[in-house]
MDTraj code that builds the backbone (N, CA, C; nanometers):
import mdtraj as md
import numpy as np

residues = "THR ASN ILE THR GLN GLY TRP THR ASN LYS ASN PRO SER ARG GLN PHE TYR SER CYS GLN ARG LEU LYS LEU GLY ASP ASP CYS ASN TYR PHE ALA TRP PHE ASP GLU GLU GLU GLY THR LYS TRP GLN ARG ARG ALA LEU ILE GLU VAL ARG ASP GLU ILE LYS GLN ASN THR LYS LEU ILE GLU GLN LEU THR LEU SER ILE SER GLU MET GLU SER ASN LEU GLU ASN LYS GLN ILE VAL ASP ASP GLU ASN GLU ASP GLU ILE PHE ARG LYS PHE GLU GLU PHE".split()
xyz = np.array([
    [1.0045, 2.7651, -0.3693],
    [1.0529, 2.6283, -0.3877],
    [0.9947, 2.5372, -0.2799],
    [0.9937, 2.4096, -0.3110],
    [0.9520, 2.3059, -0.2166],
    [1.0708, 2.2173, -0.1850],
    [1.0695, 2.1564, -0.0668],
    [1.1678, 2.0537, -0.0351],
    [1.0981, 1.9203, -0.0575],
    [1.1570, 1.8384, -0.1445],
    [1.1003, 1.7100, -0.1827],
    [1.1999, 1.6010, -0.1481],
    [1.1494, 1.4823, -0.1185],
    [1.2369, 1.3703, -0.0862],
    [1.2329, 1.2708, -0.2010],
    [1.3504, 1.2416, -0.2556],
    [1.3598, 1.1470, -0.3658],
    [1.3813, 1.0052, -0.3151],
    [1.3383, 0.9095, -0.3960],
    [1.3577, 0.7684, -0.3602],
    [1.4130, 0.6893, -0.4776],
    [1.5044, 0.7508, -0.5522],
    [1.5699, 0.6772, -0.6595],
    [1.6773, 0.5880, -0.5982],
    [1.7211, 0.4876, -0.6734],
    [1.8271, 0.4001, -0.6226],
    [1.9574, 0.4763, -0.6012],
    [1.9815, 0.5766, -0.6829],
    [2.1053, 0.6537, -0.6701],
    [2.1009, 0.7476, -0.5498],
    [1.9849, 0.8012, -0.5183],
    [1.9718, 0.8993, -0.4100],
    [1.8508, 0.8692, -0.3210],
    [1.8507, 0.7544, -0.2543],
    [1.7347, 0.7217, -0.1707],
    [1.7246, 0.8145, -0.0505],
    [1.6073, 0.8658, -0.0272],
    [1.5771, 0.9499, 0.0889],
    [1.6500, 1.0841, 0.0863],
    [1.7046, 1.1200, -0.0274],
    [1.7778, 1.2462, -0.0365],
    [1.6809, 1.3594, -0.0673],
    [1.6953, 1.4692, 0.0060],
    [1.6046, 1.5818, -0.0101],
    [1.6628, 1.6850, -0.1063],
    [1.5711, 1.7474, -0.1809],
    [1.6138, 1.8492, -0.2767],
    [1.5072, 1.9574, -0.2887],
    [1.5521, 2.0729, -0.3344],
    [1.4604, 2.1830, -0.3630],
    [1.4073, 2.1633, -0.5043],
    [1.2793, 2.1896, -0.5210],
    [1.2206, 2.1823, -0.6551],
    [1.1191, 2.2947, -0.6709],
    [1.0808, 2.3164, -0.7935],
    [0.9828, 2.4196, -0.8242],
    [0.8485, 2.3839, -0.7611],
    [0.7776, 2.4833, -0.7103],
    [0.6467, 2.4604, -0.6484],
    [0.5447, 2.4091, -0.7490],
    [0.5675, 2.4345, -0.8754],
    [0.4726, 2.3939, -0.9797],
    [0.4989, 2.2522, -1.0292],
    [0.5966, 2.1810, -0.9687],
    [0.6335, 2.0462, -1.0125],
    [0.5129, 1.9527, -1.0132],
    [0.4328, 1.9549, -0.9065],
    [0.3175, 1.8653, -0.8953],
    [0.2060, 1.9020, -0.9929],
    [0.2065, 2.0235, -1.0415],
    [0.1034, 2.0678, -1.1356],
    [0.1403, 2.0357, -1.2801],
    [0.2614, 1.9843, -1.2999],
    [0.3066, 1.9534, -1.4349],
    [0.3572, 2.0751, -1.5101],
    [0.3720, 2.1859, -1.4407],
    [0.4177, 2.3110, -1.5017],
    [0.5506, 2.3496, -1.4377],
    [0.6444, 2.2574, -1.4381],
    [0.7714, 2.2712, -1.3674],
    [0.8608, 2.3758, -1.4332],
    [0.9259, 2.4578, -1.3503],
    [1.0198, 2.5578, -1.4012],
    [1.1618, 2.5007, -1.4098],
    [1.1773, 2.3707, -1.3770],
    [1.3051, 2.2985, -1.3843],
    [1.4078, 2.3435, -1.2809],
    [1.3633, 2.4107, -1.1746],
    [1.4573, 2.4480, -1.0688],
    [1.4896, 2.3240, -0.9869],
    [1.6183, 2.3038, -0.9581],
    [1.6619, 2.1888, -0.8802],
    [1.7901, 2.2230, -0.8068],
    [1.7956, 2.1888, -0.6781],
    [1.9184, 2.2007, -0.5993],
    [1.9057, 2.1047, -0.4821],
    [2.0173, 2.0454, -0.4440],
    [2.0139, 1.9547, -0.3294],
    [1.9897, 2.0338, -0.2019],
    [1.9067, 1.9816, -0.1155],
    [1.8807, 2.0410, 0.0154],
    [1.9991, 2.0144, 0.1069],
    [2.0481, 1.8904, 0.1012],
    [2.1663, 1.8535, 0.1789],
    [2.2827, 1.8373, 0.0811],
    [2.3974, 1.8796, 0.1227],
    [2.5139, 1.8748, 0.0342],
    [2.5796, 1.7375, 0.0333],
    [2.5576, 1.6596, 0.1375],
    [2.6245, 1.5308, 0.1490],
    [2.5416, 1.4216, 0.0835],
    [2.6075, 1.3390, 0.0042],
    [2.5396, 1.2340, -0.0698],
    [2.5137, 1.1096, 0.0136],
    [2.5945, 1.0792, 0.1092],
    [2.5811, 0.9567, 0.1870],
    [2.6757, 0.8505, 0.1339],
    [2.7038, 0.7539, 0.2174],
    [2.7970, 0.6484, 0.1781],
    [2.7235, 0.5387, 0.1018],
    [2.8020, 0.4500, 0.0399],
    [2.7427, 0.3388, -0.0352],
    [2.6559, 0.2510, 0.0539],
    [2.7054, 0.2194, 0.1723],
    [2.6286, 0.1291, 0.2584],
    [2.5002, 0.1957, 0.3069],
    [2.5033, 0.3286, 0.3265],
    [2.3806, 0.3988, 0.3656],
    [2.2769, 0.3927, 0.2536],
    [2.3224, 0.4170, 0.1302],
    [2.2303, 0.4087, 0.0163],
    [2.1744, 0.2681, 0.0035],
    [2.2617, 0.1687, 0.0151],
    [2.2187, 0.0292, 0.0033],
    [2.1175, -0.0059, 0.1119],
    [2.1431, 0.0374, 0.2344],
    [2.0514, 0.0087, 0.3456],
    [1.9153, 0.0743, 0.3224],
    [1.9160, 0.1984, 0.2772],
    [1.7897, 0.2680, 0.2504],
    [1.7118, 0.2013, 0.1373],
    [1.7824, 0.1594, 0.0331],
    [1.7163, 0.0921, -0.0790],
    [1.6552, -0.0400, -0.0329],
    [1.7297, -0.1156, 0.0478],
    [1.6779, -0.2435, 0.0977],
    [1.5536, -0.2232, 0.1839],
    [1.5570, -0.1243, 0.2707],
    [1.4412, -0.0963, 0.3564],
    [1.3233, -0.0496, 0.2715],
    [1.3486, 0.0376, 0.1750],
    [1.2420, 0.0846, 0.0861],
    [1.1761, -0.0327, 0.0139],
    [1.2594, -0.1229, -0.0405],
    [1.2059, -0.2381, -0.1132],
    [1.1285, -0.3319, -0.0209],
    [1.1777, -0.3491, 0.1011],
    [1.1078, -0.4336, 0.1984],
    [0.9713, -0.3731, 0.2343],
    [0.9676, -0.2428, 0.2501],
    [0.8403, -0.1752, 0.2801],
    [0.7426, -0.1947, 0.1641],
    [0.7913, -0.1815, 0.0409],
    [0.7048, -0.2025, -0.0760],
    [0.6495, -0.3450, -0.0777],
    [0.7359, -0.4437, -0.0502],
    [0.6917, -0.5838, -0.0485],
    [0.5884, -0.6066, 0.0613],
    [0.6148, -0.5524, 0.1794],
    [0.5213, -0.5698, 0.2908],
    [0.3880, -0.5013, 0.2631],
    [0.3932, -0.3845, 0.2009],
    [0.2698, -0.3139, 0.1657],
    [0.1877, -0.3965, 0.0674],
    [0.2545, -0.4545, -0.0318],
    [0.1851, -0.5391, -0.1296],
    [0.1256, -0.6622, -0.0611],
    [0.2009, -0.7238, 0.0287],
    [0.1520, -0.8408, 0.1018],
    [0.0304, -0.8047, 0.1869],
    [0.0354, -0.6917, 0.2538],
    [-0.0777, -0.6461, 0.3363],
    [-0.2015, -0.6259, 0.2490],
    [-0.1832, -0.5667, 0.1312],
    [-0.2965, -0.5467, 0.0400],
    [-0.3563, -0.6806, -0.0025],
    [-0.2697, -0.7787, -0.0338],
    [-0.3174, -0.9111, -0.0743],
    [-0.3908, -0.9804, 0.0408],
    [-0.3363, -0.9722, 0.1607],
    [-0.3999, -1.0349, 0.2764],
    [-0.5328, -0.9682, 0.3094],
    [-0.5378, -0.8370, 0.2971],
    [-0.6626, -0.7643, 0.3220],
    [-0.7702, -0.8085, 0.2233],
    [-0.7322, -0.8253, 0.0974],
    [-0.8263, -0.8723, -0.0041],
    [-0.8728, -1.0143, 0.0277],
    [-0.7798, -1.1014, 0.0678],
    [-0.8164, -1.2391, 0.1036],
    [-0.9131, -1.2420, 0.2210],
    [-0.8874, -1.1608, 0.3209],
    [-0.9760, -1.1544, 0.4379],
    [-1.1145, -1.1074, 0.3957],
    [-1.1192, -1.0070, 0.3109],
    [-1.2474, -0.9550, 0.2630],
    [-1.3251, -1.0630, 0.1878],
    [-1.2558, -1.1381, 0.1023],
    [-1.3208, -1.2464, 0.0281],
    [-1.3706, -1.3551, 0.1230],
    [-1.2909, -1.3898, 0.2237],
    [-1.3318, -1.4918, 0.3210],
    [-1.4533, -1.4469, 0.4003],
    [-1.4553, -1.3207, 0.4401],
    [-1.5706, -1.2684, 0.5141],
    [-1.6967, -1.2742, 0.4287],
    [-1.6823, -1.2398, 0.3019],
    [-1.7965, -1.2448, 0.2106],
    [-1.8455, -1.3882, 0.1932],
    [-1.7518, -1.4809, 0.1764],
    [-1.7886, -1.6225, 0.1633],
    [-1.8571, -1.6735, 0.2892],
    [-1.8090, -1.6325, 0.4048],
    [-1.8692, -1.6744, 0.5315],
    [-2.0107, -1.6197, 0.5438],
    [-2.0299, -1.4943, 0.5075],
    [-2.1646, -1.4354, 0.5124],
    [-2.2596, -1.5111, 0.4201],
    [-2.2119, -1.5433, 0.2997],
    [-2.2954, -1.6182, 0.2053],
    [-2.3285, -1.7568, 0.2588],
    [-2.2314, -1.8216, 0.3221],
    [-2.2546, -1.9545, 0.3798],
    [-2.3567, -1.9460, 0.4923],
    [-2.3466, -1.8434, 0.5751],
    [-2.4419, -1.8278, 0.6851],
    [-2.5832, -1.8050, 0.6325],
    [-2.5956, -1.7310, 0.5239],
    [-2.7277, -1.7080, 0.4641],
    [-2.7855, -1.8402, 0.4154],
    [-2.7039, -1.9197, 0.3459],
    [-2.7494, -2.0501, 0.2966],
    [-2.7851, -2.1404, 0.4134],
    [-2.7020, -2.1431, 0.5168],
    [-2.7300, -2.2259, 0.6349],
    [-2.8614, -2.1842, 0.7001],
    [-2.8843, -2.0542, 0.7122],
    [-3.0093, -2.0046, 0.7714],
    [-3.1293, -2.0467, 0.6871],
    [-3.1147, -2.0382, 0.5552],
    [-3.2240, -2.0786, 0.4666],
    [-3.2514, -2.2281, 0.4799],
    [-3.1450, -2.3083, 0.4877],
    [-3.1616, -2.4531, 0.5041],
    [-3.2275, -2.4853, 0.6379],
    [-3.1869, -2.4140, 0.7413],
    [-3.2454, -2.4360, 0.8735],
    [-3.3944, -2.4022, 0.8720],
    [-3.4295, -2.2911, 0.8089],
    [-3.5707, -2.2527, 0.7979],
    [-3.6500, -2.3593, 0.7231],
    [-3.5913, -2.4136, 0.6179],
    [-3.6580, -2.5180, 0.5394],
    [-3.6779, -2.6441, 0.6226],
    [-3.5796, -2.6807, 0.7017],
    [-3.5904, -2.7989, 0.7883],
    [-3.7017, -2.7791, 0.8900],
    [-3.7077, -2.6626, 0.9540],
    [-3.8143, -2.6351, 1.0518],
    [-3.9521, -2.6376, 0.9855],
    [-3.9609, -2.5813, 0.8655],
    [-4.0882, -2.5790, 0.7939],
    [-4.1361, -2.7214, 0.7647],
    [-4.0444, -2.8062, 0.7178],
    [-4.0811, -2.9448, 0.6879],
    [-4.1181, -3.0201, 0.8147],
    [-4.0476, -2.9924, 0.9226],
    [-4.0781, -3.0590, 1.0495],
    [-4.2175, -3.0199, 1.0978],
    [-4.2510, -2.8913, 1.0841],
    [-4.3831, -2.8444, 1.1268],
    [-4.4936, -2.9048, 1.0407],
    [-4.4644, -2.9285, 0.9130],
    [-4.5630, -2.9903, 0.8250],
    [-4.5852, -3.1365, 0.8611],
    [-4.4857, -3.1984, 0.9159],
    [-4.4920, -3.3392, 0.9510],
    [-4.5855, -3.3551, 1.0657],
])
top = md.Topology()
chain = top.add_chain()
for i, resn in enumerate(residues, 1):
    res = top.add_residue(resn, chain, resSeq=i)
    for name in ("N", "CA", "C"):
        top.add_atom(name, md.element.get_by_symbol(name[0]), res)
traj = md.Trajectory(xyz[None], top)
């Protein structure tokens, strides 16, 4: 058996024994709680709130990382255009 941690709203962070083949999709349906105590309502609520906050922050970090990547790409493209324009200005000046 494996000890797995569940994150359902009813049993957030609660550990249980499960079949080792669960991840392979060939589950033998073995299940037993690792800890006998369920926890209080406020503990469950606090864990759910923290879990949801972590999910929101993770999503925000992913969005910000993507925005930063896009900005860096735009900056690189702008620098290339600026360099090309500068080269063109020098070329025209030398022709003058």
